[in-house]
N, C-alpha and C positions, 0 to 999 in steps of 0.2 A: 227673488231672478229680479224685479226692478232695482235692487240696490244695485246688482251687478253692470245694469243697462246706467243708471245714475252715475255711477264711474265714470264708468267711460268716458259718458257726454258730459264729465268735468273735466278731464283728463284730453281729452280732446279741445276742449273750451278754450282750458289754460295754455294747455301748447301752441294754439293757432294765436292768441292774443299777447304773447309774451312775443312770438315769432314775427309776426306783424308791428309791432316795436321796433322791435331788430331791424323790422326791413326800413321803418317809417323814419329810423336816424340815421340809416343810409343812402333814403334819398333826398330828404328833407332841406338839405344845400343845395341839388339841383334845381329844385321847384323857384317858376317867378317867383319874384320878390313880394307881391302879392297873395303867395299860395304857403307862402313861411311860417307863417304865424299860427301855434298850435290847435286854434279851433278850424282855419281853412285848410291848414294841411292834413287833418284827418279826412276832410272830402275832399283831396284833390288826389290823396296815396293810390284810388285805384284806377283812377287815371294816367297817374305818371307808373304807377310802376308795371303797366302793362303796353306803356309808348314805347314804339320802335327803336327810340336812343337809350332805355334800360340794357346796361348788360342782361343775356340773356341767361345767367345762372341768376340773375337777382328774380327774375320774372319764373323764372324755376323754382325758386325760394317761397313768391308771392301764390304760386299756384297750390303749394306742398298747403300752405294756411286756409284757401279755400274748400283743398278736397276735408282739410280737419273739421270745419267748421258742417260739412255734409254731413261728415259722419258723426261729429254731434248733435245735431239736427236730427236723425237719421235715429241716434241712439235714444234720445232722450224721448223721443215720441215711442220707442217700443218699450223706455223704461215707462210711462204711463198706460201704454197698453195693457203691460204686462202688471202693474201697479190696480188695473180694475177701471182706471178713469180714460175712457174711449172719449169723452169732447175734448180733455186736454191734449191724448193721441192722437185727434184727427186734428185741431191744432196746430201741434206742433208738426205733423206730417206733413198739414199745406206751407208752412213756412219751410222744411224740408225739401219740398218738392222746387217752391221759387225758389232756395236758395242754388239746386242745385243747375236749374235754370242759367241762373248767374252766374255760376261755374263753367257751364259751356259756353255762354256768352264767352268769359274772357276766357276757357280754352282756345276757343277759334281763334281769336286773336292772336291770342301765344304763338298757338302754331304758325300762322298766318308769318307771326315777326321772327319765328324760326325759320320759313322758309327763304324768307329776306335775308334774316344777317348769313343762311347757308348760300346765298346767288351773289351774296357781296363778297365771300372768302373764296370764293371759287373763281 
């Protein structure tokens, strides 16, 4: 059973990484010049992906990558528990809670941007 969880973890992680790279490539040209090099643009991606100036469709895609990260962390934790390794299971579960908290904060920012966008459209 643990192999199933680890396969789900791998699929969710790879999907999220690829999707994040696609979003990064779409946004990097809109970053300020000091954030356009490869290293700094990686650090700035989260901030600019959820900026109110970023199109809502792109923000929605970015949120999906965060949800994929949550799914990967939870599945990885369950995989370790199923494999009989509670220490790593607990460590990854703590990571899942942290990632979930960060995703929830990002979701709130995204919802505020959606409300702002709806208000401007109407």
